C-alpha positions, -999 to 999 in steps of 0.1 A, spaced: -560 201 96 -566 188 132 -566 153 146 -604 158 149 -607 160 111 -587 127 107 -610 111 133 -641 122 114 -626 107 82 -620 74 100 -655 73 114 -669 78 79 -647 50 68 -659 27 95 -695 34 86 -688 24 50 -693 59 37 -663 55 14 -669 86 -7 -672 108 23 -641 92 40 -620 97 8 -629 134 6 -620 139 43 -587 120 39 -579 141 9 -586 173 28 -564 162 57 -536 152 33 -536 187 17 -520 200 48 -502 168 58 -488 153 26 -460 134 45 -485 112 65 -479 78 48 -504 62 73 -532 85 61 -523 79 24 -527 42 33 -561 47 48 -572 67 18 -559 40 -5 -579 14 15 -611 34 12 -606 39 -25 -600 2 -29 -631 -7 -10 -651 17 -32 -637 1 -64 -616 31 -74 -586 9 -83 -565 35 -102 -569 61 -75 -561 35 -48 -529 25 -66 -518 62 -68 -525 67 -31 -505 35 -22 -476 50 -42 -479 82 -21 -479 61 11 -447 43 0 -430 76 -10 -439 91 24 -432 62 48 -413 36 27 -424 0 20 -445 -9 50 -458 -45 52 -495 -35 54 -491 -10 25 -474 -37 3 -502 -61 12 -528 -35 1 -508 -28 -31 -509 -65 -39 -547 -66 -34 -552 -36 -57 -530 -51 -84 -548 -84 -81 -582 -67 -86 -567 -49 -116 -557 -82 -131 -519 -77 -127 -513 -110 -111 -475 -110 -115 -472 -76 -99 -496 -86 -71 -476 -117 -62 -444 -97 -61 -461 -72 -37 -474 -99 -15 -440 -115 -14 -424 -82 -4 -450 -78 24 -441 -112 37 -404 -104 35 -409 -72 54 -428 -89 82 -416 -125 87 -441 -148 103 -471 -129 90 -496 -152 73 -520 -129 53 -495 -119 25 -485 -155 21 -521 -166 18 -529 -138 -7 -498 -146 -27 -509 -182 -29 -543 -172 -44 -526 -151 -71 -501 -179 -78 -531 -202 -84 -545 -177 -108 -511 -178 -126 -513 -216 -129 -483 -220 -105 -499 -244 -80 -467 -258 -67 -455 -224 -56 -489 -216 -41 -488 -248 -21 -454 -238 -6 -467 -204 3 -498 -219 20 -478 -244 40 -457 -215 53 -488 -195 61 -502 -225 80 -471 -228 100 -475 -192 112 -513 -193 116 -521 -229 126 -558 -223 134 -568 -207 101 -593 -230 84 -593 -210 51 -556 -214 47 -561 -252 49 -591 -250 25 -569 -231 0 -542 -257 4 -567 -283 -6 -574 -263 -38 -537 -261 -46 -534 -299 -41 -564 -305 -63 -548 -285 -91 -517 -307 -87 -538 -339 -91 -531 -348 -55 -567 -353 -46 -561 -377 -17 -540 -350 0 -565 -323 -10 -592 -343 7 -571 -345 39 -565 -307 38 -602 -299 34 -610 -323 63 -582 -307 84 -599 -273 77 -632 -287 90 -614 -300 121 -605 -263 129 -639 -248 121 -671 -260 102 -666 -241 69 -693 -243 42 -667 -238 15 -646 -268 27 -677 -291 26 -684 -277 -9 -649 -285 -21 -651 -320 -6 -684 -325 -25 -666 -314 -57 -639 -341 -52 -665 -368 -47 -685 -355 -76 -655 -360 -99 -648 -394 -84 -684 -403 -93 -692 -409 -57 -725 -391 -59 -738 -402 -25 -708 -387 -6 -708 -357 -28 -745 -350 -19 -737 -356 18 -711 -328 18 -731 -305 -5 -760 -307 19 -737 -299 49 -724 -269 30 -759 -257 26 -768 -264 62 -739 -241 72 -746 -215 46 -782 -219 31 -776 -190 8 -746 -205 -9 -755 -203 -46 -726 -224 -57 -736 -252 -33 -772 -251 -47 -759 -253 -82 -736 -282 -73 -766 -300 -58 -784 -295 -90 -755 -310 -110 -754 -340 -86 -792 -346 -88 -789 -343 -126 -762 -370 -126 -786 -392 -108 -813 -383 -133 -835 -370 -106 -851 -343 -126 -874 -330 -99 -846 -325 -74 -824 -310 -101 -851 -285 -109 -856 -276 -72 -819 -270 -66 -816 -247 -96 -848 -230 -85 -834 -225 -50 -803 -208 -64 -826 -186 -85 -847 -176 -54 -816 -166 -35 -802 -145 -63 -832 -137 -85 -815 -107 -101 -782 -125 -106 -777 -131 -143 -751 -159 -136 -777 -179 -116 -805 -174 -141 -781 -183 -170 -771 -214 -151 -808 -223 -149 -812 -218 -186 -781 -240 -192 -797 -268 -172 -829 -265 -192 -810 -266 -224 -790 -297 -213 -823 -313 -204 -834 -307 -240 -861 -282 -229 -848 -257 -255 -879 -235 -257 -879 -230 -219 -842 -224 -219 -846 -197 -246 -873 -181 -226 -852 -180 -195 -823 -165 -215 -847 -140 -229 -858 -129 -194 -822 -124 -184 -815 -104 -216 -845 -82 -210 -835 -75 -174 -797 -72 -182 -794 -59 -218 -756 -60 -215 -755 -97 -206 -738 -114 -236 -744 -150 -226 -782 -143 -222 -782 -125 -256 -765 -155 -272 -787 -181 -256 -819 -163 -264 -810 -162 -301 -786 -190 -309 -796 -220 -288 -803 -251 -308 -821 -284 -299 -803 -317 -297 -830 -337 -315 -850 -324 -344 -886 -336 -352 -881 -336 -390 -860 -323 -418 -883 -293 -420 -877 -287 -383 -839 -286 -390 -846 -259 -417 -868 -239 -393 -842 -239 -365 -814 -230 -389 -833 -201 -402 -840 -189 -367 -803 -192 -359 -794 -171 -389 -819 -144 -380 -807 -144 -344 -770 -141 -355 -778 -112 -378 -797 -94 -350 -769 -98 -324 -742 -88 -348 -759 -54 -350 -757 -50 -312 -720 -59 -307 -711 -24 -295 -734 -26 -264 -715 -55 -248 -689 -39 -226 -675 -54 -194 -655 -40 -165 -627 -66 -164 -610 -93 -186 -624 -119 -162 -660 -108 -167 -654 -106 -205 -642 -142 -207 -671 -154 -185 -696 -137 -207 -680 -148 -240 -681 -185 -233 -703 -199 -261 -701 -225 -287 -724 -234 -316 -720 -271 -308 -753 -284 -323 -750 -263 -355 -725 -288 -370 -749 -317 -365 -774 -301 -390 -755 -316 -419 -751 -284 -438 -722 -261 -449 -716 -239 -418 -689 -216 -432 -710 -185 -435 -727 -189 -401 -695 -197 -383 -677 -168 -400 -705 -145 -389 -703 -157 -353 -665 -155 -354 -667 -119 -366 -692 -109 -339 -670 -124 -312 -639 -107 -326 -657 -74 -325 -669 -78 -289 -635 -91 -276 -616 -63 -295 -635 -37 -276 -631 -54 -242 -597 -71 -242 -578 -54 -270 -545 -66 -254 -553 -101 -264 -565 -94 -299 -535 -77 -314 -511 -96 -337 -483 -114 -318 -447 -107 -326 -429 -140 -329 -404 -146 -300 -368 -148 -309 -357 -182 -322 -349 -207 -294 -332 -241 -294 -366 -257 -294 -398 -243 -308 -424 -238 -280 -458 -254 -288 -489 -251 -266 -519 -275 -266 -551 -263 -249 -580 -285 -242 -608 -293 -217 -608 -330 -229 -573 -345 -222 -588 -375 -205 -601 -409 -217 -626 -397 -242 -629 -391 -279 -606 -361 -280 -582 -377 -256 -579 -409 -276 -575 -390 -308 -551 -363 -300 -529 -373 -270 -503 -386 -295 -498 -350 -308 -482 -344 -275 -468 -377 -264 -451 -385 -298 -439 -350 -308 -401 -348 -312 -388 -335 -278 -355 -326 -294 -371 -300 -316 -402 -290 -297 -408 -278 -262 -444 -287 -253 -468 -268 -230 -502 -282 -221 -531 -261 -207 -557 -285 -193 -589 -270 -178 -608 -300 -166 -606 -314 -131 -609 -349 -143 -575 -367 -144 -574 -401 -161 -548 -424 -178 -546 -403 -209 -541 -372 -188 -512 -388 -168 -496 -399 -201 -497 -364 -214 -484 -350 -181 -454 -373 -183 -447 -366 -219 -449 -328 -220 -423 -303 -208 -448 -281 -188 -483 -292 -177 -505 -264 -165 -535 -278 -148 -559 -248 -147 -591 -266 -137 -616 -242 -121 -596 -211 -131 -614 -184 -150 -603 -181 -186 -587 -147 -183 -563 -166 -160 -558 -193 -186 -552 -166 -213 -526 -149 -191 -509 -182 -184 -506 -190 -222 -495 -154 -230 -467 -156 -203 -452 -187 -219 -445 -169 -251 -454 -197 -274 -444 -200 -310 -476 -219 -318 -508 -228 -300 -529 -258 -310 -565 -265 -299 -572 -301 -307 -610 -295 -307 -629 -263 -309 -667 -263 -306 -672 -288 -277 -665 -264 -248 -676 -228 -247 -647 -214 -226 -621 -230 -249 -639 -216 -280 -638 -181 -265 -601 -186 -257 -594 -195 -293 -611 -162 -303 -581 -144 -288 -546 -140 -303 -523 -157 -278 -496 -170 -301 -482 -160 -335 -495 -192 -350 -528 -207 -339 -544 -239 -352 -574 -261 -346 -577 -298 -348 -607 -318 -360 -619 -330 -326 -651 -311 -336 -648 -314 -374 -662 -282 -387 -646 -248 -394 -643 -225 -364 -650 -193 -383 -626 -175 -359 -604 -148 -374 -576 -157 -349 -574 -194 -359 -550 -196 -388 -550 -233 -397 -573 -263 -395 -555 -296 -391 -575 -325 -405 -573 -361 -417 -563 -362 -453 -579 -396 -458 -613 -381 -447 -615 -348 -466 -633 -346 -499 -618 -330 -530 -618 -292 -528 -624 -293 -491 -606 -260 -485 -637 -241 -496 -655 -252 -464 -630 -236 -440 -622 -201 -429 -588 -214 -419 -560 -227 -441 -567 -264 -444 -538 -287 -435 -546 -323 -443 -523 -347 -423 -517 -382 -437 -540 -411 -428 -560 -406 -396 -538 -376 -388 -528 -391 -354 -509 -420 -340 -540 -438 -328 -535 -468 -305 -555 -500 -313 -584 -502 -288 -580 -533 -268 -611 -556 -269 -611 -579 -240 -625 -610 -257 -659 -617 -273 -689 -612 -252 -722 -631 -249 -752 -612 -260 -770 -622 -227 -744 -601 -208 -761 -570 -223 -797 -583 -226 -794 -586 -263 -815 -613 -281 -796 -644 -294 -821 -650 -323 -819 -615 -339 -796 -599 -365 -780 -570 -346 -772 -537 -364 -751 -514 -342 -759 -477 -345 -735 -463 -318 -736 -426 -326 -749 -402 -300 -786 -397 -306 -781 -360 -314 -759 -370 -343 -787 -390 -360 -805 -365 -381 -840 -372 -394 -825 -380 -429 -814 -413 -413 -849 -424 -402 -862 -438 -434 -828 -454 -442 -828 -473 -409 -865 -483 -414 -856 -497 -449 -829 -518 -434 -853 -532 -409 -880 -538 -435 -854 -558 -455 -845 -580 -426 -874 -593 -405 -850 -606 -379 -831 -573 -376 -828 -552 -345 -811 -518 -342 -788 -513 -312 -785 -477 -300 -771 -461 -269 -794 -440 -248 -786 -403 -241 -780 -391 -206 -811 -369 -206 -845 -387 -207 -860 -359 -228 -835 -366 -256 -845 -403 -256 -882 -395 -255 -879 -371 -285 -857 -395 -304 -881 -425 -298 -911 -404 -308 -896 -393 -341 -883 -428 -351 -917 -443 -341 -934 -421 -366 -909 -429 -394 -911 -466 -388 -949 -466 -387 -949 -451 -422 -930 -483 -432 -954 -505 -414 -929 -512 -386 -928 -508 -348 -898 -489 -336 -903 -503 -301 -901 -538 -314 -872 -533 -337 -849 -511 -316 -829 -515 -284 -815 -486 -264 -786 -497 -242 -776 -476 -212 -743 -457 -210 -713 -479 -203 -676 -477 -198 -655 -479 -230 -641 -514 -223 -677 -527 -220 -688 -508 -251 -660 -524 -271 -674 -558 -261 -709 -548 -274 -693 -545 -308 -684 -582 -307 -720 -591 -302 -733 -573 -333 -733 -584 -369 -727 -550 -387 -724 -513 -378 -746 -489 -396 -728 -456 -402 -750 -425 -400 -755 -399 -427 -739 -364 -424 -719 -373 -392 -702 -407 -396 -683 -427 -370 -649 -415 -359 -639 -432 -326 -669 -455 -329 -658 -467 -363 -622 -472 -350 -637 -492 -321 -657 -513 -345 -626 -520 -367 -606 -529 -336 -633 -556 -329 -633 -567 -365 -669 -554 -370 -677 -544 -406 -691 -508 -410 -714 -499 -439 -712 -462 -448 -727 -437 -472 -703 -408 -474 -715 -372 -470 -704 -339 -485 -682 -328 -456 -653 -344 -437 -675 -351 -407 -697 -374 -429 -667 -392 -445 -647 -404 -416 -656 -441 -419 -652 -440 -457 -617 -426 -453 -607 -454 -429 -622 -481 -452 -602 -467 -482 -570 -468 -461 -577 -505 -455 -587 -512 -491 -622 -524 -481 -641 -501 -503 -670 -525 -510 -684 -513 -476 -687 -477 -490 -721 -474 -506 -728 -451 -535 -765 -445 -527 -791 -455 -502 -802 -486 -522 -766 -499 -521 -763 -491 -484 -794 -511 -475 -784 -540 -497 -748 -542 -483 -759 -539 -447 -785 -566 -449 -763 -590 -469 -733 -587 -446 -754 -590 -415 -770 -622 -428 -742 -639 -447 -719 -653 -420 -690 -664 -443 -689 -630 -460 -690 -612 -427 -662 -634 -412 -640 -628 -443 -645 -590 -440 -637 -593 -403 -604 -611 -411 -595 -584 -437 -602 -556 -412 -581 -571 -385 -553 -578 -410 -554 -541 -420 -549 -528 -384 -513 -518 -392 -524 -496 -420 -549 -478 -398 -535 -477 -363 -503 -465 -346 -488 -448 -377 -460 -423 -372 -464 -405 -405 -492 -381 -392 -469 -370 -363 -440 -364 -386 -463 -343 -409 -475 -324 -379 -439 -316 -370 -432 -304 -405 -463 -282 -405 -453 -266 -372 -418 -259 -384 -431 -243 -416 -459 -223 -400 -436 -209 -374 -409 -200 -400 -437 -183 -421 -448 -163 -391 -412 -150 -387 -411 -141 -424 -387 -169 -432 -412 -191 -450 
């Protein structure tokens, strides 16, 4: 065909008429199959139209006709990147850069893929080289900042983002600076840069959503609502934005509104899995009564049965979209105080069905890798910082025998704290994958060819829960950071505290239960910085203080009458709670307790104190101001009880049926202080009031608790048992056990 025909094809391409352009390129190539440049143009049009397989085939024809040209190798990398073949993509970008030294685009693209592979150090090197060739490219400097953030070099990242702004006023650079200040808890500066990001790009949905998060942190509910509403106005048909609005409503304890929003998304987009889950399975944080718990549980069971019958309709174009859609956890289900095995198994079966259809490559059994000098163990979490999970489970990594085990850590949170740095220093490979989509995290884990993968907690973070639904290692285990069965077919073992489990506990788990000795971890003694004065926290000097430190959503209505009975038995008694972040949760909790206390002739407002959130060091000092800690039914203290014991504060408990209601009792039995374990509610009330009001008895208990610290804290036996479990489970997976 003539040059005119090629010109017509190019004109169609420039107009964005990709189908027409592809047809004309194809017609031209029938008579000119050796024109590698035209095969390249056809491949480009096919890539732009989303025809990835056709584009890759055309790229191969271009290479066969004209050899490896820099632009063609760049295009090949882009196609492979969109197909999810990140390793192939980075190799193609590297080849393009090699063929044309001094050309920045393939270096910048390679850096992006390396970030997706969790190889931030290599990405940073590529970006620095790209910046040396293209000094005035603000996006290269912005991406350099992202690589530095992934390496926990936030000061340098901030400088890179500011350098980017010195070249050109990029909205995305302001957005990333806002993120840094957000995680540094400098909300004022974060808002300043988020506003500037929106001034430069008023239609930036991500910036509006970040503004909503920042206002939410300030507890400015009206501004929060406006920011989410603005994002929804910009992208009214975008399910991601509408789902984000529903998530905000749910986090604000406006569950009915959240369900309605999810329902609207599900009606408009029937294939949206997240909306389908939210509209049927969302649960409230605070229940109005025991009967209310029953109603919500029945609604959840109905919703689960409905959605299980619809699993076949949830199909997604890419692994990335699959993992974004599948992020869900039944967090509040465990706080209903019931046996969750059947419901969790039902949900796990549903997710297994959906994921098997969409990402079958990650659902097949894993062939164990050949034996190595050291067994390769992975630990994946969103909570490896100074929090409950970080304090409980960091020792599983820091104390594991490095001579026998090679440790890999996959950390998905941007927050880096002391616990995080200790884990970084102790493990062999630390992959900081904050901000990466979970298909990227899955590929990173898969590429490391682990012998075993451990999730210290499953149920607190939706993305991590969906990750555990996959089969990424021959052996997969969950810890008790969220102490209830996962119900996931691909989680083989549940690691628990032997001291806390009841007899016959295996019947409550879909996994094989592995009770570790004692607490199950090498738990460091919390350091209490001296006794505090009650006046420091606004606590009354003339009252008997009963500490109830659990999160309000853990305090089920079953507790209300018990707490009221304690207050009725002690006219000087005051309950000390900690307020939730969201005002709606506090309002609902106060209203429910006020009704219960009124039935006992008491005023909840007069007998209860809700302290604000405080840092852990200050919280420990509050323990020294109180007379006794009241453990809650169904979900007893874990870290909170350990904190109380560190301060020498007696804890009165009434054990429940499941491990999550028996944590304090297990600790007390380890210390040999079983008189604080009540057999019924009458004994609970009597013990609590007596200990709170009998100073000599309380002080004697405190001395015994402190003397028993070596029995409870910093024990090596749990780690040695964990090592034995890993060795045996890996041997079994290889057929040697």
